[in-house]
C-alpha positions in Angstrom: -20.5 25.2 -21.3 -19.8 22.0 -19.4 -21.5 21.4 -16.0 -20.5 19.2 -13.1 -23.2 19.4 -10.5 -23.7 23.1 -10.0 -20.1 23.9 -11.1 -19.7 25.7 -14.5 -16.6 25.0 -16.5 -15.9 27.1 -19.6 -14.0 26.1 -22.6 -12.4 29.5 -22.6 -10.9 29.0 -19.2 -9.6 25.6 -20.1 -7.9 27.0 -23.2 -6.4 29.8 -21.2 -4.7 27.1 -19.1 -3.2 25.4 -22.1 -5.7 22.5 -22.0 -7.7 21.3 -24.9 -11.5 21.3 -24.8 -12.8 18.0 -23.3 -16.0 16.5 -22.2 -14.3 15.2 -19.0 -13.8 18.3 -16.9 -12.9 16.6 -13.6 -9.5 15.7 -15.0 -8.4 19.3 -14.9 -6.3 20.7 -12.1 -7.5 24.2 -11.2 -11.1 25.0 -11.9 -12.3 28.6 -11.4 -14.8 27.7 -8.6 -14.8 25.2 -5.7 -15.9 21.7 -6.8 -18.7 20.9 -4.3 -21.4 18.3 -3.8 -23.7 18.1 -0.8 -26.4 15.5 0.0 -28.9 16.5 2.7 -30.1 13.7 4.9 -26.9 11.6 4.7 -26.6 11.7 8.5 -29.9 9.8 8.8 -28.7 6.8 6.7 -27.7 3.7 8.6 -25.8 0.5 7.8 -24.3 -2.6 9.6 -21.1 -2.2 11.6 -17.7 -3.7 11.0 -16.9 -6.9 12.8 -15.6 -6.3 16.4 -12.8 -8.9 16.1 -10.9 -6.7 13.6 -9.6 -4.5 16.4 -8.6 -7.5 18.5 -6.6 -8.9 15.6 -4.6 -5.7 15.1 -4.0 -5.2 18.8 -2.4 -8.7 18.9 0.1 -7.9 16.1 3.7 -7.3 17.0 4.6 -3.7 17.1 1.0 -2.5 17.1 0.2 0.8 18.8 -2.6 3.3 18.2 -1.5 6.2 16.0 -1.7 9.7 17.5 -4.7 12.0 17.4 -3.1 15.4 17.7 -5.1 18.5 18.6 -4.2 21.7 16.6 -5.7 24.8 18.3 -4.4 27.2 15.7 -6.3 25.2 13.0 -9.5 25.5 15.0 -9.0 29.2 15.0 -8.3 29.3 11.3 -11.3 27.2 10.4 -13.7 28.9 12.8 -14.6 25.8 14.9 -14.1 24.8 18.5 -11.4 22.1 18.2 -9.5 20.4 15.4 -7.7 17.0 15.7 -5.5 15.2 13.1 -5.3 11.4 13.0 -1.6 11.0 12.2 -1.1 7.8 10.1 2.6 8.6 9.3 3.7 5.4 11.2 1.4 2.5 11.3 2.8 -1.0 12.0 6.2 0.1 10.8 4.9 1.6 7.6 4.3 5.3 6.7 0.6 5.0 5.9 -2.7 3.5 7.2 -2.9 0.8 4.5 -1.3 -1.9 6.7 -4.6 -2.1 8.6 -6.5 -3.4 5.6 -3.8 -5.5 4.1 -2.9 -7.4 7.3 -6.6 -8.2 8.0 -7.4 -9.2 4.4 -4.3 -11.4 4.1 -5.1 -13.0 7.4 -8.6 -13.8 6.3 -7.4 -15.0 2.9 -4.9 -17.4 4.2 -7.2 -18.7 7.0 -9.9 -19.4 4.4 -7.3 -21.2 2.2 -6.3 -23.4 5.1 -9.9 -24.1 6.1 -10.6 -25.2 2.5 -7.8 -27.8 2.6 -5.0 -25.8 1.1 -1.4 -26.9 1.8 1.4 -24.9 3.4 3.0 -24.0 0.2 3.5 -20.2 0.0 1.2 -18.3 -2.3 1.9 -15.2 -4.3 -0.1 -12.2 -3.1 -0.8 -10.1 -6.2 -2.0 -6.5 -6.1 -1.9 -3.2 -7.9 -1.0 0.0 -6.1 -0.3 3.7 -6.2 2.2 3.0 -3.5 1.0 2.5 0.1 -1.3 -0.5 -0.4 1.3 -2.4 -2.4 4.0 -1.9 0.2 1.6 -3.0 2.9 0.8 -6.2 1.0 4.5 -6.8 0.3 5.4 -6.3 4.0 2.6 -8.6 5.2 3.7 -11.3 2.7 7.3 -11.1 3.8 6.3 -11.4 7.5 4.1 -14.4 6.8 6.6 -16.2 4.5 4.5 -15.6 1.3 5.5 -14.1 -2.0 4.2 -10.8 -3.5 3.9 -9.4 -7.0 2.9 -5.7 -7.1 1.9 -3.8 -10.2 2.5 0.0 -10.2 1.0 2.4 -12.7 2.7 5.4 -14.3 3.1 8.3 -11.9 4.3 6.4 -8.9 7.5 7.8 -7.6 10.5 5.6 -8.2 11.4 5.7 -4.5 7.9 4.4 -3.7 8.3 1.6 -6.1 11.8 0.8 -4.7 10.3 0.7 -1.2 7.9 -2.1 -2.3 10.8 -4.0 -3.9 12.8 -3.7 -0.7 10.1 -5.6 1.0 11.0 -8.6 -1.2 8.2 -8.2 -3.7 8.4 -8.5 -7.5 7.4 -5.1 -8.9 6.0 -4.7 -12.4 5.7 -1.2 -13.8 2.6 -0.6 -16.0 2.6 2.0 -18.8 -0.8 3.2 -17.9 -3.1 4.6 -15.1 -4.1 2.9 -11.9 -7.1 1.1 -13.5 -4.8 -0.5 -16.0 -2.5 -1.7 -13.2 -5.5 -3.3 -11.5 -6.5 -5.1 -14.7 -3.0 -6.4 -15.1 -2.9 -7.6 -11.5 -6.2 -9.4 -11.8 -5.0 -11.3 -14.9 -1.8 -12.2 -13.1 -3.7 -13.5 -10.1 -5.4 -16.1 -12.3 -2.2 -18.1 -12.3 -2.0 -21.2 -10.0 -0.8 -20.4 -6.6 -1.6 -16.7 -6.9 -4.2 -14.7 -4.9 -5.4 -11.2 -5.7 -5.4 -8.9 -2.6 -6.8 -5.7 -4.2 -8.2 -2.7 -2.3 -10.9 -1.9 -4.9 -13.9 -4.0 -5.8 -15.8 -4.7 -9.0 -18.6 -7.1 -9.9 -17.4 -10.6 -9.1 -14.6 -9.5 -6.9 -15.8 -8.0 -3.7 -15.0 -10.3 -0.8 -11.3 -9.5 -0.3 -11.8 -5.7 -0.8 -14.5 -6.0 1.9 -12.0 -7.5 4.3 -9.7 -4.6 3.5 -12.4 -2.1 4.4 -13.1 -4.0 7.6 -9.4 -3.6 8.5 -9.6 0.1 8.3 -12.3 0.2 11.0 -9.5 0.0 13.7 -8.5 3.5 12.8 -12.0 4.8 13.5 -12.3 2.9 16.8 -9.1 4.5 18.0 -10.4 7.9 17.2 -13.5 7.2 19.4 -11.3 6.4 22.3 -8.8 9.2 21.8 -11.6 11.8 21.5 -13.2 10.5 24.7 -9.8 10.9 26.4 -9.7 14.5 25.1 -13.1 15.2 26.8 -15.0 15.0 23.5 -17.7 12.7 24.7 -20.1 13.3 21.8 -17.7 12.5 19.1 -16.7 14.7 16.1 -19.0 17.0 14.2 -17.1 16.7 10.9 -14.6 14.0 9.6 -12.6 14.8 6.5 -11.4 11.8 4.5 -8.9 11.7 1.6 -10.4 9.5 -1.1 -9.1 7.5 -4.0 -11.4 4.6 -4.9 -13.3 5.1 -1.7 -12.4 2.2 0.5 -11.3 4.2 3.5 -14.2 6.5 3.1 -16.5 3.4 3.1 -14.9 2.3 6.4 -15.5 5.8 7.9 -19.1 5.9 6.6 -19.7 2.4 8.0 -18.3 3.4 11.4 -20.3 6.5 11.9 -23.5 5.4 10.1 -23.8 2.1 11.9 -24.8 3.6 15.2 -28.5 3.2 15.9 -28.8 6.5 17.7 -26.9 9.4 19.0 -24.9 12.1 17.3 -23.9 11.5 13.7 -21.1 13.6 12.3 -20.9 15.2 8.8 -18.6 13.3 6.5 -16.6 15.1 3.8 -14.6 13.3 1.1 -11.6 15.1 -0.5 -10.1 14.1 -3.8 -7.5 15.5 -6.2 -9.1 17.7 -8.9 -7.1 15.6 -11.4 -8.9 12.4 -10.4 -12.2 13.2 -8.7 -14.1 10.0 -9.6 -16.2 10.0 -6.4 -17.2 13.7 -6.8 -18.2 13.1 -10.4 -20.1 9.9 -9.5 -22.0 11.7 -6.7 -22.9 14.5 -9.1 -24.2 12.1 -11.7 -25.8 9.8 -9.1 -24.1 6.8 -10.6 -20.6 5.3 -10.5 -18.5 6.6 -13.4 -14.9 6.4 -14.5 -12.9 9.5 -15.1 -9.6 9.9 -16.9 -7.0 10.6 -14.2 -4.5 13.4 -14.8 -1.2 14.1 -13.1 -1.1 14.9 -9.4 1.3 14.7 -6.5 -1.5 13.0 -4.5 -0.4 9.7 -6.1 -2.3 7.5 -3.7 -5.6 9.2 -4.6 -5.0 9.2 -8.3 -7.8 6.7 -9.2 -10.4 6.9 -11.9 -13.1 4.4 -10.8 -15.0 4.0 -7.5 -14.9 0.7 -5.7 -18.1 -1.2 -6.4 -18.7 -2.0 -2.7 -17.8 1.5 -1.6 -20.2 3.3 -3.9 -23.5 2.5 -2.2 -22.1 3.6 1.2 -20.6 6.8 -0.2 -23.7 7.7 -2.2 -25.9 7.3 0.8 -23.7 8.2 3.7 -21.4 11.1 2.6 -22.6 14.5 3.5 -20.4 16.4 1.0 -17.5 16.0 -1.4 -14.9 18.3 -2.8 -11.7 18.3 -4.7 -8.4 20.2 -4.3 -5.3 21.0 -6.3 -1.7 19.9 -5.7 -0.8 23.4 -4.5 -3.6 23.2 -1.9 -2.4 19.8 -0.5 1.2 20.9 -0.6 0.5 24.1 1.4 -1.5 22.0 3.9 1.4 19.5 4.3 3.8 22.4 5.0 1.4 23.9 7.6 0.9 20.6 9.3 4.6 20.0 9.4 5.1 23.4 11.1 2.6 22.2 13.8 4.4 18.9 14.3 2.3 16.6 12.1 4.3 14.8 9.3 1.9 14.4 6.4 2.3 13.6 2.7 0.2 15.2 -0.1 -2.6 12.6 0.2 -2.9 12.9 4.0 -2.8 16.7 3.8 -5.7 16.7 1.4 -8.1 16.4 4.4 -6.9 19.8 5.7 -6.9 21.3 2.2 -10.4 20.2 1.6 -11.6 21.4 5.0 -10.1 24.8 4.3 -11.8 25.0 0.9 -15.2 24.0 2.4 -15.1 26.2 5.5 -13.5 29.4 4.1 -14.0 31.6 1.1 -17.0 32.5 -1.0 -20.1 30.5 -0.1 -18.5 29.2 3.2 -21.5 30.1 5.3 -23.8 28.0 3.1 -21.4 25.1 3.2 -20.9 25.3 6.9 -24.7 25.2 7.4 -25.0 22.2 5.1 -22.4 20.4 7.3 -24.0 21.5 10.5 -20.9 23.3 11.8 -20.7 26.2 14.3 -18.1 27.9 16.4 -17.9 25.0 19.0 -17.8 22.1 16.5 -15.1 19.4 16.6 -13.4 18.5 13.3 -11.2 15.4 12.7 -8.9 15.3 9.8 -7.6 12.0 8.6 -3.9 12.4 7.6 -3.5 9.0 5.9 0.2 9.0 5.1 3.5 10.6 6.1 5.9 12.2 3.7 8.0 9.0 3.4 5.0 7.2 1.8 4.9 9.6 -1.1 8.2 11.3 -2.1 6.4 13.7 -4.4 6.9 17.4 -3.7 5.2 18.8 -0.6 6.6 22.3 -0.8 4.2 24.9 -2.1 6.7 26.2 -4.7 7.4 22.8 -6.3 3.8 21.6 -6.1 2.7 24.6 -8.1 4.7 23.3 -11.1 3.3 19.8 -11.1 
């Protein structure tokens, strides 16, 4: 037997799925029970807030407008809660995902620091690795600011997503390996003169720029506060569900809701692909670990190693973590589309994870752990639109991936 937390994985089941026996169970797609981790007391943890000037920076950008927070009464009925809202990031600063918030702020801070340190006006090359959305956001920001961009994409990124990055004027290098290998290649490339690494994951010795990216995401959370208040939800949400790759957006969400000195603190739920559940595995082992990512249509979440600066926040501030399969996220995307919310597989993971947590066997215990009742308010972060990730979002096709 192999155990992940309190989840039992049998070699017999794996073999029945055509998989070999492995000591790394989180890379498999469809386990027989719900992957689940819960940390009592997370809502009592506190940290420092994000800088207030980030919101002002984004507000001043051309074309900036807050993305919608859409209420879905039928989802509230399905999930057995009072109200459900979806933060729809399918169009953010002209791009089909939230990533422009972090890239724009980080590039702004990077170039401002370069100027302050005596750098000349010669364009630099902004280097990054991406599963799709972050790379396009860096490429777009570079183009708008007259800089160059070089983006490394791992295997599994859809050709149309890579083409969209190239269409922004960036040089695109395809890497015959997973996301972590693309990050290593980008880091080496950024050592060249005139190059700057703008990566949305951190490791020892490289944490400042990823920290700026996380700060950039705080605008999304500030918008939710205002939009919920306008919808007569004065106390804020009771649960926020966040799709997770390396954990940078989740770090921003934890920072936002755990930096309040008093008042109501919502439960925070992270949702990953079962094929790449590095945060769930790290939480279960109580230390950051690397997993071997498998194949998934949730390409933007297909990451094997937690960000070093995200990990302390996620370890202390997340209430729960789960993982979902491609069919689950595809079904959620279809259902969201029927309700007027355009979501890609990664964005729809928030709904898929909430469904898994709040329904089915053991749901009563999980709902109690999250502090949810029939009047609770749930916010789902739909982090991308279907244009961001051209992978299948129909239930039939996702089941074959």
